[in-house]
C-alpha positions in Angstrom: 65.9 64.4 62.9 68.1 62.3 65.2 69.7 65.5 66.5 66.4 66.6 67.9 66.1 63.4 69.9 69.6 63.8 71.0 68.9 67.3 72.1 65.8 66.2 74.0 67.8 63.5 75.7 70.5 66.1 76.4 67.8 68.4 77.9 66.6 65.6 80.2 70.2 64.8 81.1 70.9 68.5 81.8 67.7 68.6 83.9 68.9 65.8 86.1 72.5 67.0 86.1 71.9 69.7 88.8 70.3 67.0 91.0 73.3 64.8 90.6 75.6 67.7 91.2 73.7 68.6 94.3 74.0 65.0 95.5 77.7 65.0 94.7 78.3 68.3 96.4 76.2 67.3 99.4 78.1 64.0 99.7 81.5 65.7 99.5 80.2 68.2 102.1 79.2 65.3 104.3 82.7 63.8 103.8 84.3 67.1 104.7 82.0 67.5 107.7 82.9 64.0 108.9 86.6 64.8 108.6 86.1 68.1 110.5 84.2 66.2 113.2 87.0 63.7 113.4 89.5 66.5 113.6 87.7 68.1 116.5 87.4 64.8 118.2 91.1 64.0 118.1 91.9 67.6 118.9 89.7 67.4 122.0 91.3 64.1 123.0 94.9 65.5 122.5 93.9 68.5 124.5 92.6 66.3 127.3 95.9 64.3 127.3 97.8 67.6 127.6 95.6 68.7 130.5 96.3 65.3 132.2 100.0 65.8 131.6 99.9 69.4 133.0 98.1 67.9 136.0 100.8 65.3 136.5 103.6 67.8 136.0 102.0 70.4 138.4 101.3 67.6 140.9 105.0 66.5 140.7 106.1 70.1 141.2 103.8 70.5 144.2 105.1 67.3 145.8 108.7 68.4 145.2 107.9 71.9 146.6 106.4 70.3 149.7 109.4 67.9 150.1 111.8 70.8 149.7 110.6 72.3 153.0 110.9 69.1 155.0 113.8 69.6 157.4 115.3 66.1 157.0 115.5 66.5 153.3 116.5 70.2 153.4 119.4 69.4 155.9 120.6 66.4 153.8 119.7 63.7 156.4 120.2 60.6 154.3 118.4 58.1 156.6 115.5 60.4 157.6 114.9 61.6 154.0 115.0 58.1 152.7 112.1 57.1 155.0 110.1 60.1 153.9 110.8 59.5 150.2 109.9 55.8 150.5 106.6 56.7 152.0 105.9 59.3 149.3 106.9 56.7 146.6 104.5 54.1 148.0 101.6 56.6 148.1 102.3 57.7 144.5 102.8 54.4 142.5 103.1 56.5 139.3 106.6 57.4 140.4 109.4 54.8 139.9 111.5 56.3 142.7 112.3 59.7 144.3 115.9 60.8 144.9 117.8 63.5 146.7 121.0 64.6 144.9 123.7 67.0 146.0 124.7 70.0 143.7 127.2 67.7 142.0 124.6 65.0 141.1 125.6 62.5 143.7 122.7 60.5 145.1 122.3 61.2 148.9 119.1 59.3 149.5 116.2 57.6 147.7 112.8 56.1 148.4 113.8 52.7 146.9 117.2 51.1 146.5 119.2 52.8 143.7 122.5 51.6 142.4 123.7 54.5 140.2 125.7 56.9 142.3 125.8 60.1 140.2 123.2 61.7 137.8 125.0 64.9 136.9 125.0 64.0 133.2 121.2 63.8 133.1 119.3 66.5 131.2 116.7 67.2 133.9 119.5 67.6 136.5 121.5 70.0 134.3 118.5 72.2 133.4 117.2 72.3 137.1 120.6 73.5 138.4 121.1 75.9 135.5 117.7 77.5 135.7 117.2 77.0 139.5 113.7 76.0 138.7 111.6 72.9 138.1 112.7 71.1 135.0 111.6 68.1 132.8 114.2 65.8 131.3 114.4 63.1 128.6 112.6 59.8 128.7 114.7 57.0 130.1 114.4 53.2 130.4 115.6 51.7 133.7 115.8 48.3 135.3 113.8 49.6 138.2 110.8 50.3 135.9 111.0 46.9 134.3 112.6 48.3 131.2 109.6 50.4 130.6 109.9 54.1 129.5 109.7 56.8 132.1 109.9 60.6 132.1 112.2 62.4 134.5 111.7 65.6 136.6 114.0 67.6 138.8 113.5 70.4 141.4 116.3 72.4 142.9 116.5 73.2 146.6 118.2 76.6 147.1 120.2 77.9 150.0 120.0 81.4 151.4 122.4 82.7 148.7 120.0 81.4 146.0 122.5 78.8 145.0 121.5 75.1 144.3 122.1 73.1 147.4 120.2 69.9 146.7 118.1 68.5 143.8 115.0 66.4 144.1 114.6 63.9 141.2 112.0 61.4 140.1 110.9 59.3 137.1 107.2 59.0 136.0 106.0 55.6 134.6 104.7 56.5 131.2 102.7 53.3 131.0 100.5 54.9 133.7 99.0 57.2 131.0 96.8 54.2 129.9 94.7 54.8 133.1 93.7 58.3 131.9 92.9 57.8 128.2 89.9 56.1 126.7 89.7 55.6 122.9 86.7 53.3 123.1 84.5 56.1 121.7 86.7 56.5 118.6 86.5 54.4 115.5 88.2 51.1 115.2 92.0 51.1 114.9 92.3 54.5 116.6 95.1 55.2 119.1 96.8 57.9 121.3 100.5 58.4 121.7 103.0 60.7 123.5 106.3 61.9 122.1 109.1 63.9 123.6 110.5 67.2 122.1 112.6 65.2 119.7 109.8 63.1 118.2 110.7 59.9 120.2 107.6 57.9 121.0 107.2 57.6 124.8 103.8 56.0 125.1 101.2 54.3 122.8 97.7 53.1 123.7 96.4 50.7 122.8 99.8 49.1 122.4 101.0 48.6 118.8 104.5 47.4 119.1 104.6 46.1 115.5 104.8 49.6 114.0 107.0 52.5 115.3 107.6 51.0 118.7 108.3 52.9 122.0 111.7 54.6 122.0 111.8 55.3 118.2 110.9 58.4 116.2 107.4 58.7 114.9 106.7 59.0 111.2 108.8 61.9 109.7 105.8 63.6 108.1 104.0 63.8 111.4 107.1 65.0 113.2 107.7 67.8 110.6 104.1 68.9 111.0 104.4 69.6 114.7 108.1 70.3 115.4 108.6 73.6 117.2 104.9 74.4 117.1 103.4 76.1 120.2 99.8 75.7 119.1 97.7 72.5 118.6 97.3 71.3 115.0 96.1 68.7 112.5 98.1 66.6 110.1 96.6 64.1 107.7 99.1 61.6 106.3 100.0 57.9 106.2 101.3 56.6 109.5 104.0 54.0 110.0 101.5 51.2 109.4 100.7 52.6 105.9 97.1 53.7 107.0 96.1 57.3 106.1 95.1 58.9 109.4 93.8 62.1 110.9 96.4 63.1 113.5 95.9 65.8 116.1 98.8 67.0 118.2 98.9 69.2 121.3 102.3 70.7 122.5 103.0 70.6 126.3 105.1 73.3 127.8 106.5 73.6 131.3 106.1 77.4 131.1 104.6 79.6 128.4 108.0 81.0 127.4 109.6 77.5 127.1 109.6 75.3 124.0 107.4 72.2 124.2 108.9 69.3 126.1 106.3 66.8 125.0 103.6 66.4 122.4 100.2 64.6 122.9 98.8 62.8 119.8 95.4 61.3 118.9 94.7 59.4 115.7 91.7 58.2 113.7 91.9 56.3 110.4 90.5 58.7 107.7 88.7 55.9 105.9 86.8 55.1 109.1 85.9 58.8 109.6 84.3 59.1 106.2 83.0 55.6 105.8 79.3 56.3 106.3 79.5 59.5 104.2 81.0 57.5 101.3 78.3 54.8 101.5 75.5 57.4 101.4 77.1 59.2 98.5 77.5 56.1 96.4 73.9 55.0 97.0 72.4 58.4 96.1 74.5 58.6 92.9 73.5 55.1 91.8 69.8 55.9 92.3 70.0 59.1 90.5 71.8 57.5 87.5 69.0 54.9 87.1 66.4 57.6 87.3 68.2 59.5 84.5 68.3 56.5 82.3 64.6 55.9 82.7 63.9 59.6 81.9 66.1 59.5 78.8 64.3 56.4 77.4 60.9 57.9 77.9 61.8 61.2 76.3 63.2 59.4 73.3 60.0 57.5 72.7 57.7 60.5 73.1 59.9 62.9 71.1 59.9 60.7 68.0 56.0 60.8 67.9 55.2 64.3 68.9 58.1 66.5 67.8 60.3 65.2 65.0 57.8 65.4 62.1 56.4 69.0 62.8 59.8 70.3 63.7 61.3 68.9 60.5 58.7 70.9 58.6 59.5 74.0 60.6 63.2 73.5 59.8 62.6 73.1 56.1 60.5 76.3 56.0 63.1 78.2 58.0 65.8 77.1 55.6 63.8 78.4 52.6 63.3 81.7 54.4 67.0 82.0 55.2 67.8 81.3 51.6 65.9 84.4 50.5 62.4 83.2 50.1 60.7 85.8 52.2 57.2 84.3 51.3 58.0 81.0 52.9 55.4 80.0 55.6 54.9 76.9 57.8 51.2 76.3 57.0 50.8 74.7 60.4 48.2 77.1 61.7 45.8 74.3 62.7 48.4 72.5 64.8 47.8 72.7 68.5 50.2 72.9 71.4 53.6 74.4 71.6 54.5 73.3 68.0 51.5 75.2 66.7 52.5 78.3 68.8 56.0 78.0 67.4 54.8 77.7 63.8 52.5 80.7 64.1 55.3 82.7 65.8 57.6 81.8 63.0 55.1 82.9 60.3 54.5 86.2 62.2 58.2 86.7 62.5 58.7 86.1 58.8 56.1 88.6 57.8 57.5 91.2 60.2 61.1 90.6 59.0 60.0 91.0 55.4 58.5 94.3 56.2 61.5 95.4 58.3 63.9 94.5 55.5 62.0 96.7 53.0 62.1 99.6 55.4 65.7 99.3 56.4 67.0 99.1 52.9 65.5 102.6 52.3 67.6 104.3 55.0 70.7 102.1 54.9 72.6 104.5 52.6 72.1 107.5 54.9 73.7 106.3 58.2 77.2 107.4 59.3 77.3 105.9 62.7 77.1 102.1 63.1 73.4 101.5 63.3 71.5 98.2 63.8 68.1 97.1 64.8 67.2 94.2 67.1 63.9 92.4 67.5 62.3 92.1 70.9 64.3 88.9 71.6 67.6 90.7 70.7 68.2 89.2 67.3 69.6 91.5 64.6 67.1 92.5 62.0 69.3 95.0 60.1 72.9 96.3 60.4 74.2 99.4 58.6 77.2 99.0 56.3 79.1 101.6 58.4 79.8 98.8 60.9 82.7 97.7 58.7 84.4 101.2 59.0 84.3 101.0 62.8 84.7 97.3 63.6 86.3 95.8 60.5 83.5 93.3 60.1 80.8 93.4 57.4 77.0 93.7 58.0 76.6 90.2 56.6 78.9 88.8 59.2 76.9 90.5 62.0 73.6 89.2 60.6 75.0 85.7 60.3 76.4 85.6 63.8 74.1 87.3 66.4 76.9 86.8 69.1 79.6 88.6 67.1 78.9 91.9 68.8 79.4 90.3 72.2 82.5 88.5 71.1 84.1 91.8 70.0 83.8 93.4 73.5 87.1 94.0 75.2 87.6 91.3 77.9 87.9 93.9 80.7 84.6 95.5 79.6 82.6 92.2 79.3 81.1 92.4 82.9 80.0 96.0 82.2 78.5 95.0 78.8 76.7 92.0 80.3 75.2 94.2 83.0 74.1 96.6 80.2 72.4 93.7 78.4 70.5 92.8 81.6 69.4 96.4 82.1 68.3 96.5 78.5 66.0 93.5 79.1 64.6 94.7 82.4 64.1 98.4 81.3 61.9 97.8 78.3 60.8 101.5 78.0 63.9 103.5 78.5 66.9 104.6 76.5 70.3 103.3 77.8 73.8 104.7 77.0 77.2 103.0 77.6 80.9 103.6 76.7 82.9 100.5 76.2 85.8 99.1 74.1 85.7 96.6 71.2 88.6 94.8 69.4 88.8 95.9 65.7 89.3 93.1 63.2 92.9 94.3 62.8 93.5 93.9 66.5 93.5 97.5 67.8 91.1 98.9 70.4 88.2 101.1 69.5 86.1 103.0 72.0 82.3 103.0 71.3 79.7 105.4 72.5 76.7 103.0 72.6 73.1 104.2 72.6 70.2 101.7 72.8 66.6 103.0 72.2 63.4 101.0 72.3 61.1 101.0 69.2 57.3 100.6 69.5 54.5 100.4 67.0 51.7 103.0 66.9 49.6 100.9 69.2 52.4 100.5 71.7 53.6 97.1 70.7 57.4 96.7 71.2 59.1 96.1 67.9 62.6 95.9 69.2 65.5 98.3 69.8 67.6 100.6 67.6 71.2 100.7 68.5 73.7 103.5 67.5 77.5 103.1 68.0 79.8 106.0 67.5 83.6 105.8 67.4 85.0 108.0 70.3 88.5 106.6 70.4 90.2 110.0 70.0 88.0 111.7 72.6 88.9 108.9 75.1 92.6 109.4 74.5 92.2 113.1 75.4 90.2 112.3 78.5 92.7 109.6 79.7 95.6 112.0 79.3 93.8 114.7 81.3 92.9 112.1 84.1 96.5 111.0 84.2 97.8 114.5 84.6 95.2 115.2 87.4 96.3 112.1 89.3 100.0 113.0 89.0 99.3 116.6 90.2 97.2 115.4 93.2 99.9 112.9 94.2 102.7 115.5 93.9 100.6 118.1 95.9 99.8 115.6 98.7 103.4 114.4 99.2 104.7 118.0 99.0 102.2 119.2 101.6 103.2 116.3 103.9 106.8 117.1 103.3 106.4 120.8 104.3 104.6 119.7 107.5 107.3 117.2 108.3 110.1 119.7 107.8 108.4 122.3 110.0 107.8 119.9 112.8 111.3 118.6 112.6 112.7 122.2 112.7 110.9 123.1 115.9 111.4 119.7 117.5 115.1 119.7 116.8 115.5 123.1 118.7 113.8 121.6 121.8 115.9 118.4 121.5 119.0 120.5 121.2 118.3 122.2 124.5 117.5 118.8 126.2 120.5 117.0 124.7 123.0 119.9 125.3 122.1 120.6 128.9 122.0 116.9 129.7 125.5 116.5 128.2 126.9 119.5 130.0 125.5 118.3 133.3 126.9 114.8 132.8 130.4 116.4 132.3 130.1 117.8 135.8 129.3 114.4 137.4 131.2 111.3 138.1 129.9 108.1 136.4 129.3 106.7 139.9 126.9 109.6 140.8 123.3 108.3 141.1 122.1 111.1 138.7 124.6 110.1 136.0 122.6 107.0 134.9 119.3 108.9 134.9 120.9 111.7 132.7 122.3 109.0 130.5 118.8 107.6 129.9 117.6 111.1 129.1 120.4 111.5 126.6 119.6 108.2 124.9 115.9 109.2 124.6 116.9 112.5 123.1 119.3 110.9 120.6 116.6 108.4 119.6 114.1 111.3 119.1 116.7 113.1 117.0 117.0 110.0 114.8 113.2 110.1 114.2 113.3 113.8 113.3 116.2 113.0 110.8 113.9 110.5 109.2 111.2 113.1 108.9 113.8 115.5 107.3 114.7 112.8 104.9 111.1 112.4 103.8 110.8 116.2 103.5 114.0 116.4 101.5 115.4 118.8 104.1 118.2 116.6 105.4 121.7 117.9 104.9 123.7 115.8 102.5 127.2 115.8 101.0 126.9 113.9 97.7 129.9 111.8 96.5 130.5 110.0 93.2 130.0 106.3 94.0 130.3 102.9 92.4 127.0 101.3 93.5 128.2 97.7 93.5 131.3 98.5 95.6 129.3 100.5 98.1 126.7 97.8 98.5 129.3 95.0 98.8 130.8 97.0 101.7 127.4 96.9 103.4 126.6 93.2 103.0 128.0 92.1 106.4 126.1 94.9 108.1 122.9 94.0 106.3 123.3 90.3 107.1 123.5 91.1 110.8 120.5 93.4 110.5 118.2 90.8 108.9 119.3 87.8 111.0 120.7 84.3 110.2 117.3 82.7 109.3 116.9 84.9 106.2 119.2 84.4 103.1 120.6 87.6 101.6 121.2 87.1 97.9 123.4 89.7 96.1 123.2 89.9 92.3 125.4 92.7 91.1 125.0 94.1 87.6 127.9 94.6 85.2 129.3 97.7 83.5 127.3 100.1 85.7 127.9 103.8 85.5 128.6 105.7 88.8 126.0 107.7 90.7 126.3 110.9 92.7 124.8 110.5 96.1 125.6 110.8 99.8 126.9 107.4 100.9 125.0 107.5 104.2 121.8 108.0 102.3 122.4 104.9 100.2 123.0 103.1 103.5 119.7 104.4 104.9 117.8 103.3 101.7 119.2 99.7 101.8 118.9 99.3 105.6 115.3 100.5 105.7 114.2 98.3 102.7 116.0 95.3 104.1 114.4 95.8 107.6 111.0 96.2 105.9 111.6 93.0 104.0 112.8 91.2 107.1 109.7 92.1 109.0 107.5 90.8 106.2 109.0 87.3 106.4 107.7 84.9 108.9 110.4 82.3 109.8 112.9 81.6 107.0 113.0 83.3 103.7 115.2 85.3 101.3 115.9 88.9 100.4 117.4 89.6 97.0 119.5 92.7 96.1 120.1 93.3 92.4 121.6 96.1 90.4 121.4 96.7 86.7 121.5 99.5 84.1 118.0 100.6 83.0 116.2 103.2 81.1 113.2 104.6 83.0 110.1 104.4 80.9 107.4 106.8 81.8 104.7 104.6 80.3 105.5 101.8 82.8 105.0 104.0 85.9 102.8 106.9 84.9 102.3 108.3 88.5 106.0 109.0 89.0 106.0 112.7 88.3 109.6 113.6 89.3 111.5 111.0 87.3 112.4 111.8 83.7 113.0 109.1 81.1 116.8 108.7 80.8 119.6 106.4 81.8 119.4 105.1 85.4 120.9 102.6 87.8 118.1 100.2 88.9 118.4 98.9 92.5 115.9 96.1 93.2 115.1 94.8 96.7 112.7 91.9 96.7 111.5 89.4 99.3 109.3 86.3 99.5 107.4 87.6 102.6 103.7 88.2 103.2 103.1 90.9 100.6 100.6 93.8 100.7 97.1 94.3 99.2 95.9 97.1 96.9 94.4 99.0 99.9 97.8 99.3 101.6 100.1 100.1 98.6 99.0 103.8 98.1 99.9 104.7 101.7 103.2 102.9 102.3 105.4 106.0 101.8 103.3 108.2 104.1 105.0 109.2 107.4 103.8 107.2 110.4 101.8 104.8 108.3 102.6 101.2 109.4 100.9 97.8 109.4 103.1 96.5 112.2 101.9 96.0 115.7 102.1 98.9 118.1 105.6 99.4 119.4 107.2 97.5 116.6 107.5 100.2 114.0 107.5 104.0 113.7 106.1 104.1 110.1 109.1 106.3 109.0 111.3 103.7 107.3 109.7 103.7 103.8 108.9 107.5 104.0 112.6 108.0 104.7 113.5 105.9 101.6 110.9 107.9 99.6 112.4 111.3 100.6 116.0 110.2 99.9 115.2 108.9 96.5 113.3 112.0 95.5 116.0 114.2 96.9 118.5 112.5 94.5 116.2 113.1 91.5 115.3 109.4 91.4 112.0 107.5 91.7 110.8 104.4 93.4 108.2 101.9 92.4 106.6 99.0 94.5 105.1 95.8 93.3 103.4 93.5 95.9 100.6 90.9 96.2 99.4 89.1 99.4 101.3 85.9 99.7 103.7 86.6 96.8 106.2 89.0 98.5 107.2 92.5 97.7 109.6 94.2 95.2 111.0 97.7 95.5 112.5 99.2 92.3 114.7 102.3 93.0 115.8 104.3 89.9 118.8 106.5 90.6 120.2 108.8 87.8 123.6 107.8 86.6 126.4 110.4 87.0 127.3 111.9 83.7 130.7 113.3 84.7 134.0 111.5 85.3 134.4 109.2 88.3 136.8 110.1 91.1 137.3 107.7 93.9 136.8 109.8 97.0 135.9 109.2 100.6 133.9 111.5 102.9 136.0 114.2 104.4 136.9 113.8 108.0 139.2 115.5 110.5 142.6 113.9 110.3 143.3 114.9 113.9 140.6 116.2 116.2 141.2 119.2 118.4 138.6 119.1 121.1 139.3 122.6 122.4 139.9 126.1 120.9 140.7 129.7 121.9 139.1 131.7 119.0 136.3 134.2 119.3 132.9 133.1 118.1 129.8 135.3 117.4 126.8 133.0 118.4 123.4 134.0 117.0 120.3 132.1 117.9 116.7 133.4 118.3 115.7 130.6 120.7 116.8 131.8 124.1 117.1 128.4 125.7 119.1 127.0 122.8 121.3 130.1 122.8 122.2 129.6 126.5 123.0 125.9 125.9 125.2 126.5 122.8 127.1 129.3 124.7 127.8 126.9 127.5 129.1 124.2 125.0 131.4 126.7 123.3 132.8 128.0 126.6 133.3 124.5 127.7 135.4 123.9 124.6 137.5 126.9 125.4 136.2 129.4 122.9 135.4 133.1 123.7 131.7 133.7 123.0 129.8 136.8 121.9 126.1 136.0 122.0 123.1 137.6 120.3 119.4 136.7 120.1 118.6 138.6 116.9 120.5 139.3 113.6 120.3 143.0 114.4 121.8 142.4 117.8 124.6 140.3 116.2 125.5 143.1 113.7 125.6 145.6 116.7 127.9 143.3 118.6 130.1 142.8 115.5 130.3 146.5 114.9 131.3 147.4 118.5 133.7 144.6 119.1 137.3 145.9 118.9 139.0 142.5 118.5 139.0 139.9 115.9 135.9 137.6 115.5 137.1 134.3 114.0 133.8 132.6 113.2 130.0 133.3 113.0 127.9 130.4 114.4 124.3 131.3 113.3 120.9 129.8 113.0 119.7 129.7 109.4 116.0 130.7 109.9 115.5 133.8 112.1 113.1 136.8 112.1 113.9 139.7 109.8 117.0 138.2 108.3 118.2 134.7 107.5 121.6 133.3 108.4 123.1 133.7 105.0 122.3 137.4 104.8 123.7 137.9 108.3 126.9 136.3 107.2 127.3 138.5 104.2 126.7 141.7 106.3 129.1 140.4 109.1 131.8 139.7 106.5 131.6 143.4 105.5 132.4 144.4 109.1 135.0 141.6 109.8 136.6 140.5 106.5 137.8 136.9 106.5 135.3 135.8 109.2 134.4 132.1 108.8 130.8 130.8 109.2 129.2 127.7 110.5 125.4 127.5 109.9 123.1 125.5 112.2 119.4 124.6 111.9 116.8 122.0 112.6 116.6 121.5 108.8 118.4 122.7 105.8 116.7 125.7 104.3 116.7 126.7 100.6 118.9 129.7 101.5 121.9 127.4 101.9 120.8 124.2 100.1 118.7 123.0 97.2 116.5 119.9 98.0 118.7 119.3 101.1 122.0 119.3 99.2 124.4 121.8 100.7 125.8 124.6 98.4 129.4 124.4 97.6 131.7 125.6 100.4 128.9 125.7 103.1 129.7 124.5 106.6 126.6 123.2 108.3 125.7 121.4 111.5 122.4 119.7 112.0 120.4 120.4 115.2 120.4 118.8 117.7 124.1 118.3 118.2 126.5 117.2 120.9 129.7 118.8 122.1 132.0 116.5 120.2 130.0 117.1 116.9 130.2 120.8 117.5 134.0 120.6 118.1 134.5 118.7 114.8 132.4 121.1 112.7 134.1 124.1 114.3 137.5 122.7 113.6 136.6 122.1 110.0 135.1 125.6 109.6 138.1 127.3 111.2 140.5 125.3 108.9 142.2 123.4 111.7 141.8 120.0 109.9 142.6 118.6 106.6 139.6 118.3 104.3 139.3 116.1 101.2 137.2 117.3 98.3 136.0 116.0 95.0 
């Protein structure tokens, strides 16, 4: 029975283990608390040092400002200014000397004798003359200061033309810092130090010349921790003396927008900070260990006398009962205490189980579902043989291992099943149901409809629970498929509704922008660039053009943007964009290009591919703080519906996969469902419109592709864009352009626009280009004009969406009156009457509202056949 003694000792050990754990956790917490207190202490001291330096700097600036108004100094009086400077130097012993320099750096006067004649090469002089403001220079070591380090300052004196006339210069003795700092309250071996913006040590107190002396760089790890930082911080590392220390640094700036010119440091040895906490932790652990040893010895002595013999008898009886002797009993009814209670409980259990076994065997052959009974403690009393059909395990295996049922539960459903078990224990008088998954012996997943019902005797005594498990795997498959379809439908309906709204807004807004942009341009043509109104009109024009770009992004999302698809090689197109993308993301971010091989061409508008890559790269750039990398990759891929079940518009077939990934901040699960919605953005106000990703979404869907996003906070983001490969032959083409542009014409144009303001503006544009214009506000009016005009009408310029009749119907009826008439459609967005999903029908000439005079001239020339046009 040695195992019983071991278990008792284990129980005692486990009993004291929480106390030891508490002591350990408390001790570690005290250590951490000591470190945090030390961090706050050195941070406070570093901040105080920075405030002292700010005070010295501001005092120096104030003295210079006052001296700059003294007539003798301002007029360059060498003798008079030297007297004044000598008096100021004597009153301020922190300054080694004060000089007056001319704009070329030549010394004109000084408070003390000064041998060097020209200081034009000094940093503080160059920065003061360049910025025309107070400047801080590098630290220097001069003979005047006794070969001690000093920090230089310069202050420009400007003339009436705001040009530098003279420069005041001084050097501050850095050893004077020792008067302001007191480290007596810090632990032994603490110190404070000052470094310049390059990490050169300028000052150390108390002096420690044996390690990292004045004038040399501080330890690289400390310098890397603070370099370029604008906020105070903590760095815990080994210093130049090999001692692990808690360092606090505080950057000092001359102005908020300037980089730090100096860093203040305070240091405490980490061992000193946690010394008392370590001693307390070691003492408490030693005491608790001795107490545990004493408890273990006592439990071993008592256990051998009071537990081993009766428990051995109980074990032997239980073994007999387990071997099939249902009449085996402990015969310890007269034993007192817990052992007696245990023996009697065992005897009662044995009697009850014998009765239950007899009852269960009578119904075992009539169960179809997986049935089993549990005693009040949750142990199996009987398991139906149908368990093997559902789970793959036999009833004997379930009886032999009470935990087998729990071990079969699918790992994702374990928390749900455990909660169900707790509810089963707490709710002793109710029936509980649960659907969950188990892993069949063969490895496949089986869904279980689990019913748990309490069982009571006639007098109300709880006998246990009856559990019924039914295989509902097929039903769950049907429900999952229905849920999947509902989610896909909801997603498609939501994005379609937002797209219709975006397209409608863009249509109306483009009409208004067209009026603003057109009249602004016409007015500017009448003004000279020197006219005061010209610059104001130019700003209005820029604002209108920017607004037009935003509406084009809305149209891209709504798939109402006019496109002219071309057959493209993806790799060649992207390689032509790499320089542009590199300038777009900046030099601090690496752009990595991984082109795939043997890729099929795609059919897509090249400008749309540019929009997709530009928006995704800008989005990636904004997610990277500091340096990072963006990776572009192409490859052939087969879109698998099972991988992305919510992509309803992408069919499984051959695609070109374009991947854009970054190592930026990433996004969480709450943000991901909204990233493609217009105007949704996580950027600060004024730093993003929220239309970049919605534009990408619209373009991809317009080209029968699909887009998938993977992202986690801190792990970056990956966009996967699937574009269908072009099944036809590839022809190397370029977008059609006018070979030679004719800015003016003399043809007759029938202009039809139902917006009166836009009609007047467009008429003025056409007339300004030299065309003869026949204008109408309605399709009916246009047909009347066409029927009554005796001459030739060369071209119909018409809006697409109008009351009573659309632009295409109007063109067909006008062609019957004037055979051979050409047509140029215009609209705030492409309607289905001339395009499908924004892609123009073959042979359609279209101009997007709003447009400018030059754009109109190009499109008119193309429609009238004045220019060469390249086609696929």
